[in-house]
N, C-alpha and C positions, 0 to 999 in steps of 0.2 A: 414700286411703293415698298419701304425698307419694314423689317418687321416690325419694331413697334409701332410705328404709324398703323400698320395692318391689322394689331392688335387692339389698338384703339376704337380704330373704325368697323372693326367686328364685335365689338363692344365686351372684350376680357378684361379690359382694366378695370378694376374696381377701386384699390388702393395701391400704392408703392410707398417704401420705405426712404426714397430720396429722390428729389428731384430730377436729379441726372440721370436716373435708371436706363431712359431712352436711349440716349448717348451711348450708356456703357452697353445697352443688349446689342446697338447696332455698331459700335466699333470694334468688335471681334469676336470670334466663337468663344461662348464660357459653358459652363458645366452648371447644370440647374437640376432641381430634383422636386419631385412632388408625391407626397405619400398619400397611401390609400389604405382604409381600414378595413380587414378582412372580417366583418361583423356579416356578410353573406358570400356564399358563393358564386354570387353573381354579381354586377353592376347593373343598378337601373337607368332608366334614360335621363334621370336628374343627376347623373354623374359624368354625361358625356362631355361637359365643360372642359375639366381638366385634363381628358384625355384629346380632346380637339387641340388644347391649346399646346400640348407636347406635342403634337404632330407637327403644328405651325413652327416650333423650336427647331425641332429636328432638322425639317425641311430647309430652313435656315442657315441650318449646318452647327448647331449648337447641340451637345452632347447631354442628352437628358437621363436623369437616372430616374427609374418609377420603384418608391420604395413601399414596400408591402409590409405593413406594421405586424410580423409574427409576434412580437413581443409586447410592445404596445396594443397591440388587441386583447391582449391578455387583461390589460389594466381598463382601458375604455376612456375615451377622450369625454370630458365632461363639456367643451364647447356645445351649446346651440342647446344643449339638453337638460330638462327638467327636473329629473332623476335620475338615482344609480342607473348605470347600464345594467343589466343581466350577463354575469360574466359567462362567457364559452369553455368550453372542455378545449385542452390542447388538439384532442383529434377534431375536433369541430371546426378549429382556428385550422388547420392543416388542410382540410378537404377544402375551406372556404379560399387560403392562402392557393391552391393548386388553380381552382375556378376561376378566380381573379387573372391568375397569372396567365393563361389562354386566354384571355379575353383583351389582357394589354398588349399581349405579343400580334393581336390584330389591329391594333394602333399604332405599334413603336415597331421598328427595326433593331434586334439587339445582335449586331455581329460578335463572331467572336475575337476576343482581346482587346484591344485598345478601343475607347468609344464610348455609347450609351452602356446602362448597365440597369438588369433588373434583381435587385437586391431585396435582402430580409431583414430585417433590425433586431431580429431574434440572433442572427448571429454574431453578433456584439453586444447586445444588451444583456442576454440571458447569461453571460459568460463573466460579467463585471460584478465582483462580489460587492456588498452592499456598504460597507465601511469604507471602501475607497473609494465609490461612487459619492459617497457623502463627504469625505474628505475633500474627493478633486473636483467633484460638480456643485454639490449642494452650498458650500461654502459662499457660493458667487449668487446665489438667489437671495434674494430680502423677503421674510414671510409679510412684510408690510405691504410689498409692490405685489408678490401672487395674491394675496386678500382682494386686493383694491382691482384685479382682473375681473372685469363684469361677469362672464360664467360663474367664477368662484362666488362673486358677491350675492349674486342673485340667488344660489343654492344657499348660501350660508343666513341669507334673509327667509329663506325658506323653512319653517321650522319643523316640517311634515317629514321632508326628505332630506334637507341639510345637504355635506358632503363628506365621504368618506376621504379618510388619507391616501386612498390607494387613488383615488379621482383626483386628489388634491396635489398628489405628486407626478400628474401625467406632462405637465408642462417641463418639467425638467427633464424629462426621458426625451421630448421630440426636440428639444432645445439640445440634447448630446446626439440627436442621431446630426442633425445639421453641422455639429461640431464634429463629428468624426466622419462625415462625407467629406468636411473640408481638409480635414487632416490628412486622407487615405484616398481622395479623388480629385481633390483641389476645386469641389464644389463652391460656386460662391453664392447662389442665389436661389430662394426657396419659394415656390410657387404654390397655392392652393387656392380654398374656397374661401369666401369673406370671413367665415368662422373661426378660418386659422389663424387671423390678425396677431392674437395673442403670442402664440405659439412661435410662430414664425419671426417675431420681435424678439422672443426672448432668447431664441436663437442664433441671430445676429448680434443680441448683448454678450453670450458666452463666448461667442467667438472673439470679437473685440476684447473682452475681459482676459481672455486666456492667451491672443495670439497678437492683440493690440493690431488685427486687421479689419477689414474691410467687408461685409457679407451684406446682400440685399434680398428685397422680399416684394414681390408682387402679389396680390389677390385679384381671383375673380368673381364675379357676382353670380350670386346662387340663382339658379335658373328657377325663374316662376313664371306664370301666365300674364297675360296684358292686366288682367285683373287682381292681380296679387297674389293669386291662389297657387299653391305647390304645384309643379311641373313633375309630369311622370307618373301620373294615377289615373287609372279607369275606375269603372264601376266595381272591377271584378279583383284590384287593388295595383300595386307597381307594374311597370311597365318595364321589363328584365331584358339585357342583351342575353340570356343564355336561352336559347330553344326550348331546353325543357322546360322553362315556365311562362313562358310567353313565344309563339309561334312564331316564325316568319312573318305568316300573311296578318297575324293580328298586331305585329311589331309595326308593319307598312301600314295597316288602316290608321292606326293612332295617328301616326304623323298626317294620313290624309286628312282625319276629322279636325285638325287644328285650325282654330278660329282665323281668319284673315289678317286681324288686327294684330296677332304674333309672328304672322311670316317674316317680317323684316328682320325681327330680331333671331329667329329661330335658321334662317338664311343662313345669317352672316356668322352664329357661334356654330354651327352643327354642320356646316359644309365647307368644304374648301373649292366653292365654286368662285370663278373671279368677280372682282366689282361689277365688271360690265354686265354681266350676266345676272346677279343680283339684282341690278338695277331693272334690267327688262321684266325679270318675274315680278319685283314690286312693283312696275306700270300695269302688270297683268292683273295683281290683285286688284288696283282700283279702278280698273277700266273693263276689265271682264273676270270678274269673282266666282263668276259662275261656273267657268271651266276647271277651276281650281288647279290650274297649270303650276302654280307656287309649292302648293301641297304634295301635288303627284312629284316633282321634281326632289322636294325634300325628301318625299318617301324613300322614292329610290335609290337614293344618296347614301342615305343613311342604313339602309337594309342591304345596301351591297357591300358597306363597310363593316358591317357586324356579322353578315350571314353568309356573304358573298353574292355574286352577282348571277349565279344559275338560282337560286333561293328570291332574289329579288324579283327576278324577271317571274318567275312564278307565282308571286304575290301580287305583280300586278297584271298577271292575266287573272289570278284568283278575284281579285278587286275589280275589275273589267267584267267578269261573268254577272256580277249582280246587276250591270247594265245591258246584258243582252251579247256578252262577249262569247267568243267560244268555249264550250266547256271540255272539247275533246283531249286538251294537253294536261289537265289538272289531274294531278294525283289523287287517288279517293279519299286520301285522310284530308287533303287540302279541300277535296269538294264538299267535304263532310262539314267543313269548319267552315267554309264561307256560309252554307245555309242552315248552322247549326241553329240559328234562332226564326228560322222560319217555321210555320204550322207542317207536322207531317205524320206521314202512317206508315204503319209496316202491313204489308202483305205476303202469304206463302209463294214460293216462285212458282207452285204450281197454275199460278192466275196467270203466266206465261205462255200455257199453251196452244195460245192462238184463238182461242173458242172465245175468251171474253172480250166484250167490246167496250174499247177506251173509254167510252160515253158511261157507259156502265161502272167502271173503275173509279172515275172522277167523281160520280155522283156517292158514292160509296165510300170514297177519300174525303169527301163534304169539300172539295173544291168546287163543284155546283149544287144547288140544290136540286135539279132535274135537268133528264136530258134535253129538253126544248130548252134552256139555259146553255147547255154546253153547245149545242148545233149553232144559235145564235152569236156566241163567242168563236166559233170557227169561223162562220159564216164572215162575221167584221174583221177579222183577220187578226183579233187578239187573241190567240192560245197560241201557245210555243211550247213545244217539248224539248226541254236540253237545249233551249234558244234557239230552237229552228221553229219555222210558224208552222202550223198545223192547217192543211187547207181541204182534210178528206173528213168528212163526218162519221163512216163506215168504218175507220181503224180498228184494228184488233191488236190486244197487247201481245207481244211477242219479246224476245232477248232483244231482236236488235233495236229496241227501243232504249235500252239500259246503256250506264255509263258505269264501268269497270263490273258488270255482270248481275249488278244489285241495286242501283241507283237512278231514280227519272225524277228530273228536275222539271215543274209544271210553274211555266209562268202565263198568268193571267194579265194582259194590259201591259204597263211598261214597269210596273215595280212589285205585282203582287205576286210572290213565290211561294211554291208548295215543294216538300223534298218526300217523295215516296221510296221506302226500301221494301226489296223483295228478298225474305231471308230462304 
């Protein structure tokens, strides 16, 4: 399958500026770029689409430029926004740039010398004098055309918020980025989210006016769920790629919990699995949805890419722990996280002296209402300590029953968990 055909099949192609763009992409290697706004020091999962698209381009032999908007981030893109962005300080932008740089480098290879680049538009925009910029670039833009842009028109119609000259000028800055990359790197294709269409077209037009040359644009669909709602949020907020904000386990669980209806699209957009394997996983969603094979594969592939295979394997084991899996290999931090939302109780370590019956402890912890209820559960084979079935009703509490010398996981039946801590 040629690259453009694969991009279409996977769902990356939303709009193109030229009908022949598929032939151009497949004919010979070209240089393309995608811009990233440094609004945070981490990407969230809703921003995975452009990162995955660049991986496909790079794998097919094209030279990819990832542009981080150190300068444009100081202005703010009005596209898709109902009100003025809060301006970030230069120090905050620098921190955001560094965080995003580390994540981009997990998705793309940037060898020394020729080839793909990771660039910051502050390197050229922050040194361009205002009068020179207005003479060289501003003269090529019609205010009438800028006002007609949907993102600007909507803000002009909103009397409460309006649009500042700062954000109004953003279109010129991004258009100049494309021109600069064309002149210095031979970049002829800009890609981005569907909300970037106006900015992309402006850059293409600027290149045509100044150099009488062709440049091209391709946009990706914004990632949404099958019901049309925004993708990438949980009850606790955004799902981030940085482990400081979203742990590998929670990242993995987010994808495990995706709806069956969303799986075909997510598998195609967010993994590099071949068409044949995705077809098998799609069939499993239809035939055996209770096994959640597609969700598990998606979660493992993405967690491996974002956090590394070691973290993905631990997240996988942690996920299995809720269904009777082995707890021995899990770190204390992950174990606490896995069972963070189950009922819990804390006890002094003096309880581990071997004098106290487990039955008494579990009644005190309110796992059972009585020792009789405890005995009946043990005799029926429904009580587990650290996912090991208990067979003796006369067990006494000792340190050997603990994970990491402080935690005891109680399971009653198939899914009812309790976490006991010994401080």
